[in-house]
N, C-alpha and C positions, 0 to 999 in steps of 0.2 A: 320420479319426483324432481330430479334436476331439470327436466324439460318443462316444468310448470312455472311460467313467469310470475304468477300471482303469489307464489311463496316468498317472493322478495319483500312482501309486506309483513311477513311474520314478525320481524324484529320490532314492528310498530306496536305490538300487543304483548305486554310483559307477561301475562298469565300463560302464554303459550310455551314459555321456557320450562314450565314445571307441570303443566296440566294438559291432558288430552281433552280439548274443549269442544264438545259436540253438542252444545246447548245454546247456540246463537239465536235459535228461534224463540228463546225465552229471555235471555240476557246476553246481548252481544258482548264480546271481549272489549275491554276498555283500551282505547288508544293511549300510547305513551305520552301524548301531548296534552291529555286532559288535566293532569295536575297543574301544568303551566297556565292553562286557560282559566282554571278555577283561582289560581294565584293572581291572575290579572284582574279577575272580579274583585278579589279582596284588596288588591292594590288600589283599584279605582274607588272602592268604598272608603278605604282608609285615607287616601290622599285627596280625593276630589269631593268626598262626602255627598251632600245633596245635589251638587252640581253634576254628578254622574248621570242624573236623570235626563237633563237637557243635553248632555254630551253623548247620548246614544242609548241609554237604558230604555227610555220611554218607547222607542220605536223598535226595540229588539224583537217583540213578537212578530213583526213584519219582516225585518231584515234577516232574522234567522229563518223565518218562514220561506224566504226566497231561496235559501239553500235547499230546503225540501222541494220547492217548486221545480228546480232544475233536475231533480231526480225522478219526479213523477210526471214530467211533461206539462206542468202548469205555467202560466204566464206570471211574471213578477207581480207582486202585490195581491195575489189571489189566495195565498196561504197564510193563516194566522196561527201562532202557537197557542196551545191550550195546556192545562195541567195534565190532562189525560183524555182518553177516548170517551169515558163516561160523560164528562162535561161537554165534549165536542158533539157527541150524539144528541144529548138532551138539548143543546143549544139549537140544533137543526130542528128537532121535533117541536120545540116551543114556537117556531115560526108559523105554524099552521093551525087552522081552525078545524078541530076534529069533530065538531057537532054538525057538519054539513053532510049531504048525501055522499060526496066523494070523501070517504073517511076510512078507506081500507088500507091497511099496512101489510104488505106481503114480505115475508122473510123465510128463512129456512130453519128447521128445528135444530140444526147443528151450528147455528150462529153462536158467537161467544156469549157466555152467560150475562155479562154486564149489559150487552145490547138487548138481550131478551128481557132482562129485568126492567129496563126502561120501556120497552115496547108494552109489556104487560101493565105497567103503571099507567100507561097512556090510555088504556081502555076506560079508565075512570073519567076521562075527558071526552069519551064518545068514540074512540078509535075502535075499528073492527080488525082484529089481528088474525091473519091467516099464516100458518106456518107450514111450509112444504116439507113432508117427511122424507127421510132417507130410507131406501129399501134394504140397505146393506150395512149401515153404520159407517160408510166410507164416502159415498157419493150422494149428490143431490141431482137427479136427472134434470137436464136443462129444459126438456120439454115440459116437465112438471112445473118448473118455475114460470115458463112462458104461459102455460095454461092458467096459472093462478092469477095472472095480471089481467084485470078487466077494466071497464070504463068507470068503475067506482073506486079504483085504486088511486090513492094519493101519493103514497111513497112505496118504493121497493127498496128495502134495506137488506143488504146481503154482505157476507164475507167473501172477498175475492178468493182467498185461500182459507179453507176450513182448518181450524186449529187442531181438531182431533185427528184428522186423517191426512192433511196436506192436499186434499182435493182442490183443484183450481177450477172455479166456475167460469162459464163463458160470459164474461162481463159485457162484451160487445153485443151479443145477441140479446141479453136481458135488457140492456139499456135501450136498444132499438125497439123492442116490444113495449117497454114502458112508455117511451116517447110517442109511439103510435097511438096510444090510448089517452095521452095527456098526463101520465104519471111522471114522477121524478124518481131519480135513483140516488141512494146513499150507499156508497161503496166503502166498506171497512177494509182498508188495504194494509192493516197492521202486519199480517203474515206474508205479504207479498212485496211491499216496497223495499227496495234494496237487494232483492234476490230474484224477482220476476220483473222483466221490463213491462212498463205500462205507461201510457200517455193519456192522462185524463182529458186533455184538450181534444185529441183525436177521437177518443171514445164518446165525447160529449156527456160524460158523467156530470151530474148536477152537484153532487157533494162527495167528498171523500174525507175519511177520518183515519188516523193512525197514530203511531207513537214511535219513540226512538229507542225503546228498550231492546228491541230484537235486532234485526238485520242491519239497522242503521248505526249500531254501536254508539248510540247517543246517551244511554243511561235513562233513569227514571225522571219523571216530572216534566217531560217535554213532549206532550202530545201535539197534534196539529189538526187543523180544519181547512179543507179546500172548498171554496164555493165558486161555481161557474160565474165568471165576472158579470155577465148580463143579468144574472139573477139578484145580485147584491142589492141594488136600490129598492127592490120591491119586498125585501124580507125585513121583518121586525122581530128579532128574537126576544121572547119574554124572559128568558134567562139572560140577565143583563147586569150592568153595574156602571159606576160613575165613569170608568175609563172608556166606555162605549159612547159617551155623549159627544156631540159635535164640538162642544167647548168644555171639556172636562174641568178645566181649571177656573171656569166661571162659577162652579159649584152651585148651579141653578137649582132651585127647588122645583117640585111638581113633576109631571110626566117627563120621561126622557125624550130628548130629540136626538135620534141616532146620528152618529157620524156618517158621512156620505159614502165612505169606502169600506174596506174590510175591517177598519177599526170598529165598526158597529158590532163586530163579533168579539171585541174585548169584553171584559166584565170588571173584575177587581184588579188589584195590583198584580202585575205579572211576576212570575217566579224567575227572577233574573239569574240566580246562581245556576239553575238547571239549564238555562239557555247557553250560558258560557260553557258548561260541561258537555253539551250536546253537539256543538258546532264542529269539533275536530272529527267526530265520526262521520258527519255528513260530508265533510270535505274529502275524506279518504274514499268513501263509497263513490262519490262523484268522480274522483280522479281515477279510481280503478275502472269504473264503468259498469253499469248494471248488466249490459249485454255480455261482457266478459264474465262477470260473476255468474250469470245464468248459464252460460256454456259450461262452465266448470261444475256448477251445481247439478246440472242434468247428468253429466258424466259421473260424478261421485255418488249421486243418489242411485243411479242405475247400478253402479258397482256395489253399493250397500245391499241392494235388493238381491243381487247375484250371490253375494257372500252369505246373506241370511238364508236364501234357498239352500245353499250348500250346507249350512249349519243346521238346517231343519227348523228355522225360526219363522213363524207365521208372519207374513207381511200384511199390514192393515192400511196401506197407502196405495193409490193408483199405480199401476205398472207402466202406463203410457206416459211418457215424459210431458206431453202437452197438457195432461190433466193433473200434473203433480207440481206442487210447490217445492220448497227447499228441504223438506223433512221426509224421513222414512220412519213410519211407525211399525213397531214390532209387537205382536201379541205374545208376551212372555208370561208364563204362570208366576204368580207372586211378584208382579212387576215392581211394586213399590219397594219390596225388600231387595230385589235384584239391583234396582237403581241405587239404593244405599250401599250395597256391597261393591259395586264397581266404583263408587265414589271413593271408597277406601283405597283404591288403586289410582286415584287421581284421574279417573275417567268420568267426566260430567255429562250425563244425559238427564232426562226427566221422565216421569211417569204421570199419565192422566187417566183417571177412571173411565171405563167404557171406551178406551182407545188402546193404550199400551205404552211401551217405552218409545219416546220420541228421540230420534237421532238427527242432528242437524249440522252437517259440514258447511263451512263458509269459505270464502275465497282464500283465507289463510290456513285452511286445513290441508294436511298432507295425505296422500293415499295410504301411507303406512299407518296413519292413525285410524283409518277406516278398518284396516285389517286387525289392528290391535284391539279396537272396540268390540268387533264381532267375535274375535277370539276369546276375549274376556267373558262376554255373555255366554258363549258356547261352553266354556269351562265351568261356569257357575251352573248352567243347566245340567251338565253332566254329573 
């Protein structure tokens, strides 16, 4: 443990002093600097009042988006903050005409429910939804995804890392195939950004959505949307609002004239407090470095799998590091009850139906905490 340089960051996360925090895939630990950031928001509101809008608040969806951009390999000005992924996904979907022949939407059946709900609702507008099944409840075969993408596919909407199993899809291969037939790719990177290195520019991904709640340690209310810069001028989101107008403070009536840049993906008044709260986590993740985080994550998730095997706990995540995100899922009988029991010992994990108990070490996790968590599960099972 003393040889782990990333443990130097533990003091920056107050909850770690009293809790074995193995749930960063669900809600990352809060940085110690967040209260000061939120206090700065309150100070600006209190002292500057409405002047705060022109002194920085109005452009925060883009300036804070730039902090996300440097983590996911996007150029400045290509990421705009959103309240959550549901809004970000629907904003993308609303840009397209689903009544044409090219109206197929390909996804995987293990995508996150909020995305699937949006996709199913889109069928009323003419979309033909194709969901690639999982043969084992853990993986989605890449070949099956590639075979599903044809010349009538408009969008391929996939989770980079599946929330139920932590299976990591081959985003590069899927994007290449989509572009070969003229389709576009929407990558949900919620479960990967901050723990799995990715470069949306190099991958040529068309869109990416995610949020701050998990590995980015940014808290709720700070989702984000990336759009490939060359696509921006040709997209007209139907989910819109006054803030997306090219001259919002003209308060012009009639149809919207969209802003020429990523501001066209604004809508209503931005959630300024959430953006203040989110920034400290982004700064820490950037400073630590996703490559270093990934190296430690691979080592610790591999150790968790070995400990689970030794304890006789069934593993429901890929064993190959290149196919696994930052989570190890264990199929434990009465998983919901066991999760509640270990929480009584200040060990925080979570349970998802049709998956199991999800355990997620992050860069601030010690190896001793891995042992302690598996030992507690083993004792409860005994």
